[in-house]
N, C-alpha and C positions, 0 to 999 in steps of 0.2 A: 155239725162238721162246718155246712155252708159258709158260717161267722166267722169261725175260725180261719176255716181255710183266706177270705178275702179278707183279716183281719192281718192274716200273718204275713200275708202277699200283699198288706199296704204298708205293714210296717217294712216290710223290705226294701221296696221299693223306695222310702222317705230317708232311710240312713242310705242306699245308697246315693239320690239324692244330695245327701247331706255332704259325703267323702268327691261326689260329683262337682258340689261350688266350690270347696275347697280347693281340690285340681284346678279347675277352669280360674280359679282366683288366682290360682300360678303361674297358667296361661297367660290372662294377663299383666301380670307382675312382666316377664318374659316380652311381652309386644310390645310395653314403655318401651325397653332397655332394648327395645332393636332401635323402636324409631327417634329413639332419643342418638342411639347409634349414628343413623341416617342423618339424621340433620343436622348433628358433627359431622357426620363425610362432607357432607353436601355444602356445609360451610366451609369446614378447611381443603375439599377442592377449591374451591373459588378462589382459595385466599392464597391455595396455593398455586392457581394459576400464572397468578400475579408477582410470583417470585418470593411472598412474603413467607410461607408457613406452609409445612404436607398433614398428611392428612396424618394423626397422632397413633400409637401402636396399639392404644386400650381399646379404639374404637374397630381396627381392621380383628384384637381381638373377642370382642364382642361380637362384633357379624361375622368369623368365627362359628362363634357358640351357637346362635341363637338360627346360622340360616345353615341347616348341613347340605351337603355336598354329596348327593345324590341324582342319578338321573333317571332310576326308576324310582317307580311311589310304593308307596307300604301300604300294601293290600291289606294288609292286619290293621293297623294304625287308622286307614280311614275308616273302618267296616269299623272299629269304636268307638269313632269320633260320632257316626253315623246312630251310632246306636245309645249314644250318653244324648246329645241331642235329645232323639227322641221320647227317650224318659224323664230329660229340661223339660220339651215338649207336655209329657200324660201330667208330669208332677204341679204344671201351672197350674191343673183341671185338676183339683184330686178327687173330686167332689164325683164326677164324670169318669176318672178311672174307675174308680168304685164302683160305679152302676154299671158300665160294661163289664167289668168279673162278676156282679153277684146276675147281671145276665146272662153269660157264659156259660156260668158253673148250673143257672136254671135249667139253661136247654139241656145240656149233661145229664143233669141230674131225674128231668124227664126224659130221658131217653134210658138211664138205666130202671126209674123205676116204670119201664114198656117192659123192657126184659125181664124185668119181675113177675110182672103178673103174663107175660107167652111161657118164663119156665114153670108157674106155677099150675097149668097144665099140661105142658110136652116134657118126655125128662130130657131127651135131646132135639137138635136141629138136625135134622136127617137121620136116617135107620144105619145101625155102626159106623158111623163118621168118627166119634169121641168128642162130637160137640156136646158137650155137656155142660151143667152149667157155671162151671169155675173155668174148666178148659173156652167157653164162650166168655167168659171173664177179661181170661186172660186177654182174648181176640179183641174186646171192647175199649180194653184199657191200650194195649197197641192205634189203634184208631186214633184214638184220643192224643194219644204222644207225637204221631207223625202228624194230623191233621193240626194242633196247637204248634204246632213249631214251624208249619208251613204257613198258616194264618199269620204269628208273628213275623213274622221274616220273610216271606216273597209275597203273598197275594197283596199286601197293601201297594207294594209297589207293580207288581204286575195291572191292578184295577188302575192306578196312573196313571200308565203309560203312554193307552189314548190321548190321556189332557196336557201330557207333553205333547205329542206331534201337532194338537190343535192349538196351542198360545205358542209352540214356539221353544219352546223348553229343552225340545231335543237338540233344536240346535247351539242352546250352549252347552249338553253332554258332547258333544262331538266336539268339541271346540277343547276340551279338558283332559289336560296330561293324564289320563288314566284311562283304561280300557271302558269300554261305552256299557259292553252289557253288563259288568262288576256294576257301574254307575248308576245304572237306571232300576239294577236288581235286588240294592242292598240298602238304600239311600233315608228307606225309612224301616219303623222296628213297630208294629203295635205290642207292647209287655200286656195289656189283658190278656191278651189271649193265650198268655203265659200261666194265668189262671188256670184251661184248662189242662196244664202239663200237670201240675201239684196233684190234682184230680186223678188223674190217669196213673201218677206213679203210684198212688191210696188203692185204686182199687185191683192193682197189679199185681201191691205186694199181697192184697188182701188175699187176691187169688193164690196166686202162691202156696200162702199158709195154709189153703183148705187145702191145695193140689198135695199140700205130702204128706197126709193124711190118707191120700189113694193107695188104692192096694191091688185092685187089677183096672189097667195094668199097673204096676210100682210107676210112682215120676221121682224122674232126680233130678240135680240140678251139680253144676260145677262149673268152674270159672270158662271155662273152655263154650258152654255154651251162654253164659252173659253176656263173655264177648263177640261171640255171631249174633246174638240176639241183639245189639244196639249195632256191627257193625251191617246189618241187612234191612236195619231203621234207616239209616243212613243210605244206604240206596232207595228206598224208598223215597223216601225226601228229595234225593234225586231226580228221581223219575218221576216225582210230581211236576217238580220244578222246568223239568228239559219237558212234559205238557205244558205244563203255564208258561214258559217263555215262547214256546214256539206257536201259542194261541196268542201274543199280543204282540207276536211280531205279526203275527196281520192287519194288525190297527194299521200300518205304514201302509200298506196297501189297499185297505177297507176307508181311510180314513179315519175312521171310528168305531169303534167294540168296544159298546157299551153291555154285550151282550155274554159278556165273555168271564163276569161270576155263573151266571144261570149254565149256559153249557160247560165250565168248569162241575158243578152241582152235576147237571146229569151223567158227564163221565165218571164221573170220580164216584161216583152212588156207589158203582157198580162194586167196587174194594171194601163196600162198608161191611159186606155179610164173608162166610165160609163159601170156598168156592165148590161145593160140595150140593149148594144148592143150585146149577147149572148143569146136571149129570144127565140131568135127561129136555126131552123135546127140544122146543126154541132156543133152549137153556145151552145147548149142545157148540149150537152157532157163534154164540154171546161166548161161550166161554174162551174159544181158540180166538179170538178176535180182540178181547181185554183180554190176553193173556202170550199172543204172538206180535199181532200188531200191536195194543193199543196198550203195557203190559202193565194196566192199573191194578186187580188181578193178586199180580206178584208185590206189592207192594206191603200190603197186612198179611196177608195168608202166610209169605213164608218166616216171618220172625215171629210171628204169633204161635206156630207152626215147632219152630222152635225151641220156645217156652214153652206153652203148651203140652207138648208134646201128646194128641189124642189122640196118637195111631203107634202103637209100642209092640211089632219092631215096626219101622218106618217101612213100605207102600214105594219099591222103586222110582215112582214115577217122583213121589215126594224128594226124594236126592236127584234128578232130573231140572225139577222147582228149582233146585236151592243152585247148581250148578247155571237153570240157565240165567238167572236171579242179576248177575253181579255184569254174566257177559251184557243183557238188555243194558241195563246201566250204563256202560261203557260206548253200546252203541246210541244209546240216547241224549249222552251228553254231547257224541261229533255229530248228529243230527239237528240237534236243536241252535249247537255255533254255526251251523252253517247256512238256516235258515234263518238266525238273526241276521248275521251277516249280509244273507242274501236281502233278506228287508233289507238294510240300512240302504245296497249300494242303491236298490228305487229311489230312497226320502232325497225328496227336493227340499225342503225348507220351508214354512211358515207360511212362508212370505212370497214361496213363487207359485 
């Protein structure tokens, strides 16, 4: 299975890279026409200033077609450009890209093997929690889906933020006619991390197939559940992004924050398990802290519960948790934006 997934990811990446190459050639031709047009425009302007000529209409047409007249940047277009450039970079070193995919998948398969051993000895995680083997595989797959997207699109940029501050790269980012937070958040994509996403989909499909035979309590799925599942996955990704950008922003005050990934791992480690394990003892204050103060427990638990349905009917606190998740997402977005803007006001450039 691992070899098939790696081969499929590599083949897809090669095809996309070829298509991107054709698009880049088209863009290069367009840029060439723009440069020629500018050359003629400058020449014609110099001649026109002496009264002998004016700029030809064809030059005006070329400039109009190649230089879009807009004051606002196309954020989606900028993101696509970043993703395309990252893919080209990865395809330049295809062996390294393949090794990264194999390494990531091997780590996930070892985790899967660990839980296979666990469920060989126990029937469920906790007593009367509903998290039996197939239900937990839905939880595990949801964790992989969310983490793979975060590691592919967000983590590489957050890790390099302190380096931008140290080298003065943030100075140039602040001069760009685009939102600085957007620019430093999405300028790099680690495509190899998406191999985990595809393995997560396979485990999710397998677990759902097994759950379709569950009789007591009966498991059912519909379009509404699927929509809610992916909507809450999006909420989880946004919550992790907000935590990440707050941690990255501290680099402005601290100068360097190389321990970002370690601290990130310590915090998000609490979200990798069902929240029922925090029901007693020292787990209770942790449950409150990582549900309401730093809501990482909401990230995976809510979408996984919607899909796996470990408890039927749902308990009242589960409905409350579903209502709390989007509220926590909005509050986290506002707070993280405020922290980032506050940090930027304290920035004094690398040369000062």
